[in-house]
MOPAC internal coordinates of N, CA, C and O (Angstrom, degrees):
PM7 1SCF
backbone

  N    0.0000 0     0.00 0     0.00 0    0    0    0
  C    1.4251 1     0.00 0     0.00 0    1    0    0
  C    1.5146 1   111.45 1     0.00 0    2    1    0
  O    1.2310 1   119.87 1   -39.80 1    3    2    1
  N    1.3551 1   117.85 1   140.20 1    3    2    1
  C    1.4668 1   120.89 1  -175.83 1    5    3    2
  C    1.5343 1   109.58 1   -79.76 1    6    5    3
  O    1.2310 1   122.54 1   -33.26 1    7    6    5
  N    1.3480 1   112.74 1   146.74 1    7    6    5
  C    1.4707 1   117.89 1   175.57 1    9    7    6
  C    1.5063 1   111.65 1   -76.86 1   10    9    7
  O    1.2310 1   119.59 1   -34.21 1   11   10    9
  N    1.3305 1   118.39 1   145.79 1   11   10    9
  C    1.4950 1   119.10 1   175.31 1   13   11   10
  C    1.4872 1   110.34 1   -69.67 1   14   13   11
  O    1.2310 1   120.60 1   -40.45 1   15   14   13
  N    1.3100 1   116.46 1   139.55 1   15   14   13
  C    1.4726 1   122.53 1   178.92 1   17   15   14
  C    1.4700 1   106.72 1   -93.72 1   18   17   15
  O    1.2310 1   118.10 1   -90.55 1   19   18   17
  N    1.3361 1   121.23 1    89.45 1   19   18   17
  C    1.4096 1   125.78 1  -175.79 1   21   19   18
  C    1.5651 1   110.13 1   -69.86 1   22   21   19
  O    1.2310 1   119.70 1   147.28 1   23   22   21
  N    1.2852 1   118.19 1   -32.72 1   23   22   21
  C    1.4829 1   119.31 1   179.03 1   25   23   22
  C    1.4932 1   111.63 1   -65.38 1   26   25   23
  O    1.2310 1   120.47 1   140.45 1   27   26   25
  N    1.3359 1   116.71 1   -39.55 1   27   26   25
  C    1.4677 1   120.32 1   176.72 1   29   27   26
  C    1.4850 1   111.81 1   -61.14 1   30   29   27
  O    1.2310 1   122.08 1   130.90 1   31   30   29
  N    1.3870 1   113.62 1   -49.10 1   31   30   29
  C    1.4625 1   119.89 1  -178.73 1   33   31   30
  C    1.5432 1   110.59 1   -59.58 1   34   33   31
  O    1.2310 1   120.02 1   136.42 1   35   34   33
  N    1.2992 1   117.57 1   -43.58 1   35   34   33
  C    1.4493 1   120.45 1   178.96 1   37   35   34
  C    1.5166 1   111.86 1   -63.97 1   38   37   35
  O    1.2310 1   120.39 1   140.18 1   39   38   37
  N    1.3055 1   116.86 1   -39.82 1   39   38   37
  C    1.4681 1   120.89 1   178.31 1   41   39   38
  C    1.5038 1   110.19 1   -62.94 1   42   41   39
  O    1.2310 1   119.13 1   139.18 1   43   42   41
  N    1.3210 1   119.27 1   -40.82 1   43   42   41
  C    1.4278 1   123.13 1   179.57 1   45   43   42
  C    1.5242 1   110.98 1   -65.42 1   46   45   43
  O    1.2310 1   119.69 1   137.16 1   47   46   45
  N    1.3199 1   118.20 1   -42.84 1   47   46   45
  C    1.4204 1   122.13 1   177.39 1   49   47   46
  C    1.5437 1   112.36 1   -64.42 1   50   49   47
  O    1.2310 1   120.73 1   140.60 1   51   50   49
  N    1.3248 1   116.22 1   -39.40 1   51   50   49
  C    1.4779 1   122.06 1   176.62 1   53   51   50
  C    1.5201 1   110.44 1   -63.79 1   54   53   51
  O    1.2310 1   120.66 1   135.36 1   55   54   53
  N    1.3151 1   116.34 1   -44.64 1   55   54   53
  C    1.4765 1   120.99 1  -179.89 1   57   55   54
  C    1.5469 1   110.34 1   -63.70 1   58   57   55
  O    1.2310 1   120.05 1   137.78 1   59   58   57
  N    1.3227 1   117.52 1   -42.22 1   59   58   57
  C    1.4406 1   120.29 1   178.81 1   61   59   58
  C    1.5455 1   112.02 1   -65.47 1   62   61   59
  O    1.2310 1   121.40 1   140.20 1   63   62   61
  N    1.3322 1   114.93 1   -39.80 1   63   62   61
  C    1.4401 1   119.75 1   177.91 1   65   63   62
  C    1.5745 1   111.07 1   -63.80 1   66   65   63
  O    1.2310 1   120.95 1   136.23 1   67   66   65
  N    1.3193 1   115.78 1   -43.77 1   67   66   65
  C    1.4485 1   120.08 1   178.53 1   69   67   66
  C    1.5325 1   113.11 1   -63.59 1   70   69   67
  O    1.2310 1   121.66 1   141.78 1   71   70   69
  N    1.3352 1   114.43 1   -38.22 1   71   70   69
  C    1.5093 1   118.30 1  -179.59 1   73   71   70
  C    1.5044 1   107.67 1   -68.76 1   74   73   71
  O    1.2310 1   118.97 1   141.26 1   75   74   73
  N    1.3210 1   119.57 1   -38.74 1   75   74   73
  C    1.4512 1   120.99 1  -178.88 1   77   75   74
  C    1.5863 1   109.25 1   -67.00 1   78   77   75
  O    1.2310 1   120.69 1   139.58 1   79   78   77
  N    1.3357 1   116.29 1   -40.42 1   79   78   77
  C    1.4398 1   119.45 1   179.34 1   81   79   78
  C    1.5494 1   109.63 1   -66.49 1   82   81   79
  O    1.2310 1   119.26 1   139.20 1   83   82   81
  N    1.3259 1   119.02 1   -40.80 1   83   82   81
  C    1.4024 1   119.76 1   179.84 1   85   83   82
  C    1.5716 1   110.47 1   -65.38 1   86   85   83
  O    1.2310 1   119.48 1   139.93 1   87   86   85
  N    1.3383 1   118.60 1   -40.07 1   87   86   85
  C    1.4101 1   122.03 1   176.71 1   89   87   86
  C    1.5354 1   112.63 1   -62.18 1   90   89   87
  O    1.2310 1   120.83 1   139.07 1   91   90   89
  N    1.3034 1   116.01 1   -40.93 1   91   90   89
  C    1.4732 1   119.05 1   176.77 1   93   91   90
  C    1.5129 1   110.89 1   -65.25 1   94   93   91
  O    1.2310 1   120.10 1   139.29 1   95   94   93
  N    1.3648 1   117.41 1   -40.71 1   95   94   93
  C    1.4798 1   121.04 1   178.25 1   97   95   94
  C    1.4985 1   111.35 1   -63.03 1   98   97   95
  O    1.2310 1   121.03 1   137.52 1   99   98   97
  N    1.3120 1   115.64 1   -42.48 1   99   98   97
  C    1.4476 1   122.31 1  -178.60 1  101   99   98
  C    1.5727 1   110.53 1   -64.17 1  102  101   99
  O    1.2310 1   120.08 1   136.45 1  103  102  101
  N    1.3522 1   117.46 1   -43.55 1  103  102  101
  C    1.4270 1   122.04 1   178.92 1  105  103  102
  C    1.5501 1   108.79 1   -66.56 1  106  105  103
  O    1.2310 1   119.36 1   141.81 1  107  106  105
  N    1.2921 1   118.82 1   -38.19 1  107  106  105
  C    1.4663 1   122.88 1  -178.65 1  109  107  106
  C    1.5491 1   109.85 1   -64.62 1  110  109  107
  O    1.2310 1   119.91 1   137.18 1  111  110  109
  N    1.3387 1   117.77 1   -42.82 1  111  110  109
  C    1.4216 1   124.67 1   178.83 1  113  111  110
  C    1.5150 1   111.52 1   -68.17 1  114  113  111
  O    1.2310 1   120.22 1   143.94 1  115  114  113
  N    1.3105 1   117.18 1   -36.06 1  115  114  113
  C    1.4786 1   122.43 1  -178.78 1  117  115  114
  C    1.5508 1   110.66 1   -73.34 1  118  117  115
  O    1.2310 1   120.71 1   152.80 1  119  118  117
  N    1.2814 1   116.25 1   -27.20 1  119  118  117
  C    1.4341 1   121.87 1  -176.35 1  121  119  118
  C    1.4745 1   116.64 1   -94.18 1  122  121  119
  O    1.2310 1   118.85 1  -163.79 1  123  122  121
  N    1.3235 1   119.80 1    16.21 1  123  122  121
  C    1.4524 1   124.31 1   178.85 1  125  123  122
  C    1.4829 1   109.99 1   -62.26 1  126  125  123
  O    1.2310 1   118.41 1   -48.77 1  127  126  125
  N    1.3883 1   120.63 1   131.23 1  127  126  125
  C    1.4525 1   120.73 1  -176.65 1  129  127  126
  C    1.4991 1   114.26 1   -68.68 1  130  129  127
  O    1.2310 1   118.03 1   149.09 1  131  130  129
  N    1.2931 1   121.35 1   -30.91 1  131  130  129
  C    1.4217 1   124.86 1   179.33 1  133  131  130
  C    1.5160 1   115.35 1   -66.34 1  134  133  131
  O    1.2310 1   121.49 1   145.27 1  135  134  133
  N    1.3120 1   114.76 1   -34.73 1  135  134  133
  C    1.5278 1   121.23 1  -174.95 1  137  135  134
  C    1.5430 1   111.18 1   -78.88 1  138  137  135
  O    1.2310 1   118.01 1   150.98 1  139  138  137
  N    1.2865 1   121.40 1   -29.02 1  139  138  137
  C    1.4165 1   122.98 1  -175.57 1  141  139  138
  C    1.5276 1   113.94 1   -69.72 1  142  141  139
  O    1.2310 1   118.52 1   149.55 1  143  142  141
  N    1.2916 1   120.43 1   -30.45 1  143  142  141
  C    1.4333 1   123.63 1  -175.48 1  145  143  142
  C    1.5526 1   109.96 1   -68.38 1  146  145  143
  O    1.2310 1   118.64 1   144.41 1  147  146  145
  N    1.3274 1   120.20 1   -35.59 1  147  146  145
  C    1.4399 1   122.96 1  -179.87 1  149  147  146
  C    1.5023 1   110.09 1   -72.23 1  150  149  147
  O    1.2310 1   118.75 1   145.28 1  151  150  149
  N    1.3312 1   119.98 1   -34.72 1  151  150  149
  C    1.4406 1   122.55 1   178.95 1  153  151  150
  C    1.5189 1   112.35 1   -65.56 1  154  153  151
  O    1.2310 1   119.74 1   141.09 1  155  154  153
  N    1.3509 1   118.11 1   -38.91 1  155  154  153
  C    1.4493 1   121.05 1  -176.90 1  157  155  154
  C    1.5316 1   109.03 1   -68.28 1  158  157  155
  O    1.2310 1   118.97 1   142.99 1  159  158  157
  N    1.2732 1   119.56 1   -37.01 1  159  158  157
  C    1.4609 1   123.35 1   179.97 1  161  159  158
  C    1.5719 1   108.05 1   -65.94 1  162  161  159
  O    1.2310 1   119.35 1   140.67 1  163  162  161
  N    1.2847 1   118.84 1   -39.33 1  163  162  161
  C    1.4619 1   122.36 1  -176.43 1  165  163  162
  C    1.5418 1   111.41 1   -70.87 1  166  165  163
  O    1.2310 1   120.47 1   150.00 1  167  166  165
  N    1.3274 1   116.70 1   -30.00 1  167  166  165
  C    1.4486 1   122.21 1  -175.05 1  169  167  166
  C    1.5362 1   111.86 1   -85.87 1  170  169  167
  O    1.2310 1   119.20 1   154.65 1  171  170  169
  N    1.3333 1   119.13 1   -25.35 1  171  170  169
  C    1.4306 1   118.10 1  -176.82 1  173  171  170
  C    1.5471 1   112.41 1   -82.56 1  174  173  171
  O    1.2310 1   120.14 1   -34.76 1  175  174  173
  N    1.3344 1   117.33 1   145.24 1  175  174  173
  C    1.4423 1   118.78 1  -177.65 1  177  175  174
  C    1.5029 1   112.01 1   -66.66 1  178  177  175
  O    1.2310 1   119.66 1   -25.67 1  179  178  177
  N    1.3185 1   118.26 1   154.33 1  179  178  177
  C    1.4752 1   122.55 1  -179.80 1  181  179  178
  C    1.5378 1   106.97 1   -75.10 1  182  181  179
  O    1.2310 1   121.71 1   -12.96 1  183  182  181
  N    1.3620 1   114.33 1   167.04 1  183  182  181
  C    1.4696 1   120.82 1   179.40 1  185  183  182
  C    1.5149 1   109.85 1   -58.86 1  186  185  183
  O    1.2310 1   120.13 1   -45.26 1  187  186  185
  N    1.3266 1   117.36 1   134.74 1  187  186  185
  C    1.4248 1   121.15 1   177.53 1  189  187  186
  C    1.5033 1   113.06 1    85.89 1  190  189  187
  O    1.2310 1   118.56 1  -174.14 1  191  190  189
  N    1.2990 1   120.34 1     5.86 1  191  190  189
  C    1.4531 1   122.73 1  -178.24 1  193  191  190
  C    1.5304 1   106.89 1  -124.14 1  194  193  191
  O    1.2310 1   121.03 1   -29.41 1  195  194  193
  N    1.3085 1   115.63 1   150.59 1  195  194  193
  C    1.4409 1   123.58 1   176.76 1  197  195  194
  C    1.4916 1   109.44 1  -125.39 1  198  197  195
  O    1.2310 1   120.52 1   -20.46 1  199  198  197
  N    1.3279 1   116.60 1   159.54 1  199  198  197
  C    1.4516 1   115.77 1   175.06 1  201  199  198
  C    1.5452 1   109.78 1  -118.71 1  202  201  199
  O    1.2310 1   120.35 1   -32.35 1  203  202  201
  N    1.3288 1   116.93 1   147.65 1  203  202  201
  C    1.4568 1   120.63 1   178.53 1  205  203  202
  C    1.5184 1   109.30 1   -86.51 1  206  205  203
  O    1.2310 1   120.23 1     2.78 1  207  206  205
  N    1.3185 1   117.17 1  -177.22 1  207  206  205
  C    1.4803 1   122.77 1  -177.66 1  209  207  206
  C    1.5035 1   111.77 1   -65.52 1  210  209  207
  O    1.2310 1   118.60 1   158.25 1  211  210  209
  N    1.2988 1   120.28 1   -21.75 1  211  210  209
  C    1.5066 1   121.73 1  -178.47 1  213  211  210
  C    1.5173 1   110.79 1   -85.76 1  214  213  211
  O    1.2310 1   120.66 1   174.79 1  215  214  213
  N    1.3240 1   116.34 1    -5.21 1  215  214  213
  C    1.4892 1   118.90 1   178.19 1  217  215  214
  C    1.5141 1   114.16 1    94.16 1  218  217  215
  O    1.2310 1   120.51 1   174.69 1  219  218  217
  N    1.3440 1   116.63 1    -5.31 1  219  218  217
  C    1.4386 1   120.27 1   179.22 1  221  219  218
  C    1.5293 1   108.87 1   -75.76 1  222  221  219
  O    1.2310 1   121.81 1   -35.88 1  223  222  221
  N    1.3235 1   114.14 1   144.12 1  223  222  221
  C    1.4496 1   120.59 1  -178.97 1  225  223  222
  C    1.5190 1   109.83 1   -90.85 1  226  225  223
  O    1.2310 1   121.01 1   -50.02 1  227  226  225
  N    1.3233 1   115.68 1   129.98 1  227  226  225
  C    1.4509 1   122.63 1  -177.90 1  229  227  226
  C    1.5366 1   109.93 1  -112.73 1  230  229  227
  O    1.2310 1   117.69 1   -46.19 1  231  230  229
  N    1.2800 1   122.00 1   133.81 1  231  230  229
  C    1.4558 1   122.29 1   175.93 1  233  231  230
  C    1.5322 1   110.66 1   -87.96 1  234  233  231
  O    1.2310 1   120.69 1   -39.67 1  235  234  233
  N    1.3477 1   116.29 1   140.33 1  235  234  233
  C    1.4744 1   118.75 1   173.90 1  237  235  234
  C    1.4753 1   109.33 1   -74.72 1  238  237  235
  O    1.2310 1   120.43 1   -41.94 1  239  238  237
  N    1.3120 1   116.79 1   138.06 1  239  238  237
  C    1.4810 1   120.05 1   179.11 1  241  239  238
  C    1.4626 1   110.55 1  -110.58 1  242  241  239
  O    1.2310 1   120.10 1   180.00 1  243  242  241

């Protein structure tokens, strides 16, 4: 019968834990309230312009 490889199991647990922490940190940084306001202004069309279904901005003539 084969011996359990405890070092491998611990390493896998540690890697999963680190990945989960990194994901939580990334989501926390992405969800900052101050950063979201600037992105919305950059994505909306300027006054007098409309956007088509493909997302391209068209100027009214």
